[in-house]
N, C-alpha and C positions, 0 to 999 in steps of 0.2 A: 462623862462626859457623850454628851449623844446627838452633836452636831458636828462633824467630823469634815472636816477643809481640805482637799488635795490635791495635788495638780489635774486628775482626772475630772473633778467635780465638789460638789456636796452633798451630805445624805446627814441624815438623821432623824429623829422622832417627831412625828406630831402633834403641835400643843408647846406648852412650857414657855419659858420667859427668852427673851429675843437674845441670839448669843449663844445661848444653850442648848437651843432645840431647833429643829428646822420649822421656823415659825411664820407668816404669810411677809412679815416684816426681811426676815431672810432670805427667802427664794426670792422677794423683788431686786432686794441686793445684789444677790450675785447674779440674780439675769441683768441686771442694769452693766454689771462688771463687765460680763459675759459682750453685749450690746457694744460696749464704750473700747472694748478692746477689739473687737471689729472693725470697729470704726476707727479706729487709730492707724491699723495698718491697712487699709482701700484703696485703692486711688479711683474710687468709683466715684465719692461723693465730690471730690475735686471736679470728676465730669459731668455733674448732676444728676447720677444714678444712685436711685436707693441701694441698699446694700438688704437681701434675702434670708432668711434663715427656714429650717423647715424644723416643725414641732411634734413630737407625737409621746405618745404615754402609755403604761400599761393600764391593766384595770382597778389599782389599790384603788380603796375610797376615798382618798383623799387627792385620787388625781385629775379629777374636775379645777378641785380648788388650787391646787397648784399651777394645771394647766391654763389657769385664767389667769391667776398673776402674771404667770412668766408670756404670756401672750402678749398679755397689756402693758407688760413694763416693754418688750421689744417697739409696738407701735408706738410709746412713749419716748423712744429714740428715733423713731423716723424710719425706721425699720421693717419689710414686708415679711409677714410670715405665712408660709404654706402649712395651713393646719390639718394635719393625716389624723386627730383627733387620738382615739384607740387604734393601738399599734402594738409594733416592735421594736425590740434594740435595732436589730439588721434589718429592719425594712425601711426606718428611719436613715442609717447608713446607705442602703440603696438607694433612694430617694434623693440625696441630696446631689450627686452629681448628675443624675437625670433634669433637676430641676436647674439646675447651674445654680446652687445655693452657694452663700457663703458661710454657712455653716450650719449645724443643727445643734436642739436639744432635747436629748430621750429622758421623759419624765419618769422613771422607777426605781426602784433600789436593788433592782435584783431579785437573787434571792432571800434577801434581807422578810421579815415579819411582815403582818400588814400593817402597824405603826410607824414605818420609815418608809418614806421616801427621799429621791435624790432631784439634782439636778446632773445628766452627764451631758458632757460638751465634747462637740464634733468641730471639726476644720469644712474645709471647701469640698474636700473630697472624701466629707462622711466618715473620714477615721478620727479619732481618740487625738488629742491633743497632748502635745511631748511635754518633757521637763520645765522645761523655759516658759511654754507658752500659759500654759497652767500657774506657772507662777509669778508669773504677771498679772495674772485675772486675778491673783490673791492677791497685788496689794495694790489692784484697782480698787476689789471691796474693802480693804480694811482704811485708803483715804476716801474714799464714798467721791472718789472723782469722778463724777459723773454730769453732763450737759446734754439735758434733754430737749426734745425739739418743740420748735412754737407750732402754733394749731394749724398753719398751712404744710407745715412739713410732717406730718404725723403719718406713721405706716398704714400699710392695708391688710386687714386677712383674708386670704382667698382658703377656703374650706377645701378640703380634698382627701377624702374619703375611699380612692378608688386604689391606695398604694400596697395594700396585703394581698392583696387581685397582682396587681402588675408583678408585686414580690415574688408572688408562686409562680408567674409567667415566666418571668427572669430566670426563677431554677430547673424548669422545667426545659428552658431551651439550651440548657446548657446543653455540649456535645455528650458527656460521658452520662447524663444522666436519659439512661432508656425506659421509656413509659412503656413501650408495646411489650417489653420483656415484663416489667414487673406486672403490666394486665394478665400475663397470659402465668405466671404465677399464681393468679387469686388468691395474695394473702387475706389474713384477716386481722387486725391490727387494734389492741386496744390501747386509749390514747388518753393521759393524765394530763391536763393544761390547767392544773391546780388555780381552774377559775379566774384564771386571766387571758390576756388575748391570744396566747396561746389555744385557748380550745377554740378558740375560730380558726387562725390560719393552718393550722398542722389539720386536723381534718381533712377541711377544704382541699387542702398540697393530695391527700391521699387519695381522697375520693376519686378528684383527675385523675389519680395514678391508676387506676382500677381495682383500688382496696378498699375491702370492706370493713367499717368502721364500729370500733364501737366506744363511746363514751363516756366517760369518769372523771367528775368536776371541770366539765367544759362550760360554764355557764361565767361571765366574763363579769362577776359579781364584785370582785377584789376581796372573798371572804375563801381567803385558802385554808383548805379540811384541813391539811397535814401542813408540817415546817415545809415552808416551799424549796428549801434547798433540796435538790434530786439526790439523796444519801437515801442507802437499804434501809433503814430504819424511819425511815417517812415515809416509804413507798410498801408497805402493806395490801392496804386495799389492792394496787392495779396489780403484784405478783397474784393476788389469790383471783382476781376475775380473769385474767391472761388463763390459767390455770382451766376457774371454772364451765371458762366458754372455748374454751380447746383453742387458743388462738395462737396465731405465728409466734408472734412477740408482743409487747406494750413498749409505748414511746412515753416519754415521761421529761417533759421539759418545766422551765423555772419560768417567772410570771412574764419575764422581759426576753423570753426565746434564746436565750444565745448560750441556754446549757443544754445538753442531751442528754439522755442515758437510757436504756432497754433495758426491756426486762425478756428475759430468754422464756420459751415454751413452758416450762415445767416452774415457770414460775422466779428461778434464779438472777439474781442481777448480774446482767452481760459486761459489768464492771466503767464507769464511769471512764479511767483509764484508756478503756480497749473502743472504745468510742472511735477516738481520733486513727488509732491502732486500725480496727477494721478499715474507717474509708482509707486510709493513706494505700493500705494494704492496695484497693480496689482501682484508685489514682494512679498511683505509681505501672503497677501492673498495663497499664492502658496506655501511659504517656509520663517514661521516665523524668527522675531527678529530684530533688534533692525536698529534706524536709526540714525544720523547726518547731521544738516546744520547749515550754520554761524547765527551768532547771528539777524541780521538783514533780514533775510528771515522769512518769515508765519509759522503762530502758526499752521496754517491747517496742519502743516508735524506732528506733535506732537499731535492733534488731532488725524490724521489717524492712524499712529502707535498705540497710545493709543486704537485706537478698535481694533485692529489687537493683543492686549497685551504684542507689545515691548516697549521697553524705549526711551525715542528720548532725545536726548541731543545735545547742540547747542556751536558750537566753534568759537574763533574769526576769523575776517573777515580775507578770503584767503584762496582761496584751497589748497593750502601746510597745513592749519593749520586746514579745515576740514579732509581731511585726515591721519592726524597724530591722530585725534580723533575718527575718524569711525576706525582706526587699535584699539586704545584702549577701545572701544566698542562694537570691535566685531559689527558692521553696516551693516546689510548685503546690504544697498544701501543707498546714502546718497547726498550731493552737496549742490549745492546754493541757491537765490532764482531767480537769473538773469537766470534762464534754463538752469542751467550747471547739467547733471546727473553725479554721479560716482556711478559705477557696478563692484565692485569687481572682481564678478566673470569673469572680463574679464579683469580686468588694473583697477586700482589705479589714475582715469582719467577722467576730465570731457567729454563726450561724446555723440555727438548726434546721432551719428548713435546706439549705445543702449536703447538713449531714444526715436527712432522715433519706432525702433523694438518692445521696450518692451510697447508700448501707442498704436500701432497699433493692436496688440494680445489683451492688454489687451480690449479696442475697439471694434475687433472679437468678443469675448468672452462674452460683455456685450451685443449685439445686442440693444447699441441707441445710438444715434445722439451725436455727440461733447458736444454739447450745455447744452443735458441733463445730461453726465458725468459731464460738470463743475457745474450745478444745484444741483447735489447728492452730492458735498461737501462742509465743512463748509465757510460760507462767512467773508471775510474778505478782507477788504481796506486798502491799503496802503497811508501815503504820505513821498514823498523826498524833504529835503530841505536842504539849507546851509545858513551858516554865513559866509561872508565874513572878517577875521581879519585882523588887523594891526596887526604889527611885535611887537607892546609895548604890546600889550594884552597877557596876562596870560593865555594858552590856560589848562594848566593843573591846576591852579588854578580855573576855570570854573567849568571843572570836578568836583574836590575836592566840590565845593562849592554846586553844584547839588548834589553830595553825600550824604555830607551831609545835606541838605534839603528832603532827602525822603531818609532819612536814617530807617525808620520803615517800607519799603516796600523792594521788591525781588528785590535786587540790585548784578549784577554783571560785575565786574571790567577789566576780563582780556582782554578786548577790548574795550577802551572806559569805559561810564556808559552806563549799559541797565538796565531801571527801570521796572521790569514788576507788571502793576497793573491787578486787579482781572479781567476788561475786556477788557485792551488793554495794549500796550507796547511805549515807546522810549526809542531808541540809538541814542546814542550822541557819535561822535569819531571825530575825529584829522585826518585829511587825511595825508598820506605818501607825497607827492604830489605837496596840493597845500593848500596856509595858509587860510582856511576853517576848519569850525566844520559841519559833516553833521550831518541831527536830520531827522531821520528815525520814523517814528509812523505807528502802525497798528489800526483801531479798528473793529467795526458790520459794519459800516458806512463810507461811503466816508468822510461825514459830520464829523463823531466823529473824523476822522483820522486827518482832516486838525486840527480842533479845539485843539485838544491837541499839534501838533505840533506849533502852534499860543503861544497857553497859555507858549510852553518849552521855545518857541524864546523871548518873551515878560520878560521871568524869566532869561534868559541869559543876557540878552540888559541889564537890571537891574544889575545883578552882578557886570559886565564890564562897565557900564555906556554909553551905546551906543545908 
């Protein structure tokens, strides 16, 4: 199945049959459900005022088609639209409260390949919907309980293509972003924008910070030159170019610019897990406080937080869960180990622009190479594996059995089962979208992380007899 419906929105591959893929009919159906949900929960309609929704998209080939369908569906529901056009996920999130809008829709399948697209749904704060809200929208879509507006009550479109610049300004105005220090450092940076909107906004941000920019794949045409997930095996081109150009570092973002990875000056990966660690180290050094990441993220954030006398907590996987715990824990920075930086001083959403600006400020202050900065942090290695399951296998039973087996260890069960050993950890969770169990481990060496994963996989296989 290539149409995936979840509480955070709908995503799928373009083309095919209605209900099986992300077809025009499905895009209209779920935009209708979202707009209907907004109207049902708003007091504006009784007061005779229209609702307002911000819409933006990444540079996917299918973007203009899906964009037009969604915008005109909202218009048909009597909702006004602020159309940002080509944009980024964090830009739309920033725009929603600035526009005093009632919600937002981002048209992006994030790091998925070019045949995918998605509708990501935001509330009036520019934050992703919670589980209850998302479930209600799925119910409305299933029932097709839509009531469209009459001709005199149709919504209106306002085009505003200034928000990427506004977003940059908001980042540069943050107190902990030191533009003068970065300018003085005279950095040379290679940027891989994977031919999406990051190819516009990241170079522009860097140039305003006085950085010499070398662009790689920064033409926003939606033809991704490599797998758009910013993992080591996909980033050989930028790694080679950083070394060739004698650049200080490389910056890589995914198509909607909410995941951020760095390349060291020697062409080696800084490590997506360490993007948040480095930014948190800088922020905590200036404004002590607490942090949050998800349960599948590196212990290095915990260690760095403790070194600054802060409190670290881990949430269930998923941005909405990280944000919820950040608010409860009064975290001043948080995010996910996939390179997602959440800095509430600007907004509660993963934001690569914030990450780039904080990281470069930190690097300028440290006056050291990127590889030396990486070497200054606790050394951890992760192994990410999965076991494919058949429908007959009781996944919950597996998790219960593993919980019982390791009941004398430090166990957390808010999202699958996480077992914290003294020197390492393992996180087991069932996928929401695939018949698999994900098995993440972390240890002091890659060999130990891989070894722990193999041991746990063997134990699971023994439980289910496969």
